[in-house]
N, C-alpha and C positions, 0 to 999 in steps of 0.2 A: 504494499499499500504506499503510494508516493503521491503526495499532493503537488500540484503545480506551484512553483515559486520561482522567483527570479533572484539569482545570487546578487546581481547588481543593486537590488533594492534592500538587501538584508542589512539590518542594524543589530540583530541579536539571534543567537542560537541557544535554544532551550533544551535541556537534557533531562530525561529520567535517570534515576540511579540504579535501582535493582533490576537486573535483567539487561542493562545497557552497559553501565560502567562497572558495576559490581555484579558478577555473574556466578551462579552456582555451578561449579565444575563437576561435582559429584554429589548425589543425594544419598550416598552410602551411609553417612552418619545419622541422617534423619531417619532413613529406613531401618537402621539398627534399633532406634528407639521405637519405631512402629512395631517391629517384631518383638521386642522386649515386652511391650505392653499388649501384645496380642491384637494389634490393629492392622488394618490394610495399609499398604504403602501409600504415603501421602497424607495420612490422617493427622499426624502431628503438625506437618507443614500447614495444612488447611486450618487447623485450630489456631496456630499462631498468626496467620495472615488473614484468612478469609472467613473466619467465623464471626459471630457477633462480638466476641472478645477482641478479635483482631481489628474489627471496624471501630470499636470503642477506643482502642489505643491509638489507631491511626487518625482519629478525629479529635484527639486530645481530651477525651472523657476520662481516660485513666493514664497514669504515667507508665513508663517502660517497666519500672520495677513492680508496680502493682499489676501490670499485664502478665509478667512472668509468674507472679505469685498466683494469679487467677488460673493461668494455664496449668501450673503445678497442682493446684487444688482440684481442678477438673479431672486431671489424670491420676490423682491420688499419689502424688510424689512426695517424698520427704524433702526437707530443706536441702539436704545434701544432693539429692538427685535433681532437685530443681536447678541448682548451680551447675551440675554436670550437663544437664540437658541444654541449658542456656549457652554453655561453652560449645558443646558438640554441634548445636544447631548451625553454627556459622563456620565450622571448620572446613566445609567443602566450598566455601566462597572465595573468590579471588578478584582483586581489583585490577582493572585494565589500565595500567600506567602508561602504556603506549598511546591510549586515547587521550590521556591527560597531557602528554607531551605534545600531541597534535593540537589540542585545544590551546595550550600555552603558545604555540607557534603563531597563532593569528589573533589572540585575544586582545592585543593592543589596538586592533582595528575594529573588532566587533564586540558587543556586549555578550557575556556568557551567563547563563542562568540554569537553575535546577527547579523542576517541579516534581516532587516525589510524594507518593502515598507512603508515609513512613511514621515511625514512632518519634517521641519527643527527644530522643537522643541523637538523631541523624546529624545535626549540625556539629556536635562535638565528635561524633564518629568520623565524619569527613575531615575535621580539622586536626583532632588529636591522634586518631588511630591511623588514618591513611594519609594525612598531611597533604590534602588536595583542596581544602576549603578555599584557599587563596586563589585558585584558578577560576573562581566564579564571582561575578559582580553581584549576583542575587541568588539566594537559596530560599525556595518557598517549600515549606514542609506542611503536609496536611494536618499533622497533630498540632501545629502552631496556628493554622488557619481555621481549624474546625470544619473543614470541607475537603473532600477527596475528588481526585479525577475519577470519572469524566464530568463532574459537575462544571458547567460553564464558568462559574464564579472564580474558580481557582486559576483558570487561564486568563480571565479578564483582570484579576488583581495583579498577576505577574506582568502582563503587558502594560498596565498602568504604571507600575513601579519602574519598568524599563523605559517608559515614555515612548512606546513603540505602537504603531498601528499593527493589526494582525498580520497584514501582508508584508510587514517589514521584519518579520521573525519567522523561524522555522522550529518545529518541535520534534524531538526524536524520542520514541518510546517503543517498548517491545510488546505492548498490549494494544490490539486493534481497537478495542473500545475506547481507550484513552486517546488514540489518534483521531477517532471519530468525534470525540468530545472537543478536541481542539479545532477540528475542521468546522464544527458547528458554530464556532465564534469567528470563523474566517482565518484561523491560524493554520498554515500549511503544516503537514506532518510527514515524517519519514518513519516507517515501521522498521524497527531494528530487528534483524534476524541474524542467525549465525553466519559468519563469513561475509557479511555485507561490507562493501568498500565505501565507508563514509567519505574519505577524502576525495574519491572520485565523484560521488554525488554532490559533495559540497566542496568545490575547489576554492578554498579560502586561503588567503595568505596575509601575513602581517605587513605592517607599513615598512 
């Protein structure tokens, strides 16, 4: 899914985080917890991200710590097991630093931003854990905004803060529904898929 956009009009490039810059390379460790708990593969991941608990945490109704406590309570885990699950859940994830290098190569000419459906610790994770927060002019986190993609409001708030018209930006996400949400407000989108060549689709260069 690729919306029409004109590179010469671009003022800003907006990225998703999970599934684009931070990708799960293996689900092995999450599946091990599924098996340990007698659940189908994907059950723990669904609980963390896509259940009512996950939605509450990603819209700022609960903190990240309270979220993990609720997940552990739902699964019947001890405090020690809760800590182990929280650690193991992210072990298979890896950050794409080559993408960050590419972003840094042209960000003096274009604004860079993030829109992420994420918990309230994302900003600190990007800054303190991965040391990439400084690569972005604006970071918009659903838990801080109280609204998630694909709600039009989160895209409109981002564009307002960037002082960009929708057709002066492009949005990159791995979820087709989120791309459709962006397109609904006139923001062109690029659906991120494995092996996509973003530099070829977005031939951007610094000053």
